[in-house]
N, C-alpha and C positions, 0 to 999 in steps of 0.2 A: 454821632450820638443819636440824631434823628432817625437814621436808618435802623439802628438797633432798636429804638423805641417802636418804630413801625413794624419791624420784624417780630418783636415780642408781642405786640398787639395782634398781629395777624395770626401768629401761632397760638395765642390764647383763644382767639375766636374759633380757630379750627379745632382746638382741643375741646372747647366747650360744645361745639357742634357735634363732635363725635360722642360726647357723653350724653347729649340730649336725644340721641336716636332712640327709637322705640325698642321694645324687647325683641329678642331674636325668636326664632321658631321654637327652640327648645324651651325657653322660658314661657312662651305662650302655651305650649302643650302642657307644661307642668301646672300653669295657672288653671287651664281648662280641667285638668284632672283633679286638682284640689277643689275647684268649684263643683264638679260632679260629686266628689266625696262629701262635701258639705251639704249638697242637696239630698244625697242619700241619707246622711245622718239626720237631717231635718225630717225626712219622711219617716225614718225609724222612730224618732222621738214622738212624732205625732201618733204613730201607730201604738206605741207603748202607752201614751197618755190615754188613748181611747180604750185600750185593754185595761188599764188601771182603773179608769172610771167605771167600766163594766164590772170589774171585780169588787170595787167598793160598793156599787149598788147591790150586787149579789150578797155581800157580807151584811149590808144594812137590812136587806130583806130577811136574811137568815136570823139576824139578831131580833128583829121585830117578831118574827114567827116564834122564836124561842121564848121571847118575853110574853107573848100571848098564851103560849102553852103553859108557861110557869104560872101565869095568873089563873088559868083554868084549873091547874093542879092545886093551887092554894085554895080555890073555892071548894074543890072536892074535899080537901083536908078539913077546911072549916065546917063543911056540912057533916062530915063524919064526927068531928069533935062535938058539934051541937047535938047530934043524935045521942051521944053518950051522956051528955049533961042533962038532958030532958027527962 
């Protein structure tokens, strides 16, 4: 009985030691490839964010310019209307 218990304990230790070994080369290569892809995606996202920010700024500038032009046009229309009423 004791011999079986010792044999079972020894085999379980060996089994657990085999499971505890580090990743093999193929797994390591896949992890490195995935890390590289994640880094590339992070760079792409950063690039897109900066492009988006630039586009938003251009749109805001265009909207402000259009608003200023509309205000000038309204002033001209008001001036024309005033000249007819006088």
